[in-house]
C-alpha positions, 0 to 999 in steps of 0.5 A: 840943697839949692847949691848942689851940683849935678851928679852929687849925692846928698843925705837929707838932714831937714825938710822945708818948713812949708807944711804942704811941701813937707807933707808932699815929700813925706807922702813920697817917702822923703824924710830926714836920712833919705839919700838923693842924687841931683840929676839936673839943674835948671837955669839959675832960679829954676828947678832942681831934678832929684832922684831918691831910688827909683823916685824922681821929683822936682823942687823949686830952688827956693824950696831946696834952699830950705832943706839942710843936706850933707854931701855923701862922699863918692866911694874910692875906686878899687 
């Protein structure tokens, strides 16, 4: 997830291994299968500002690097 760019939508496939962070994400409803959008990126090594529905939260880049995600392809305009 740490390589994601602003505006990309991602599906979370796995959470970080750190127990406290996994619990924090779980308590916010962030689980494998959740869809998130990258709202902002901090400077290299900075924070990642992410939204999941109406919920917004921040992750440090090293925490985001532990998460496995899949890019959700944009829908074609009709």
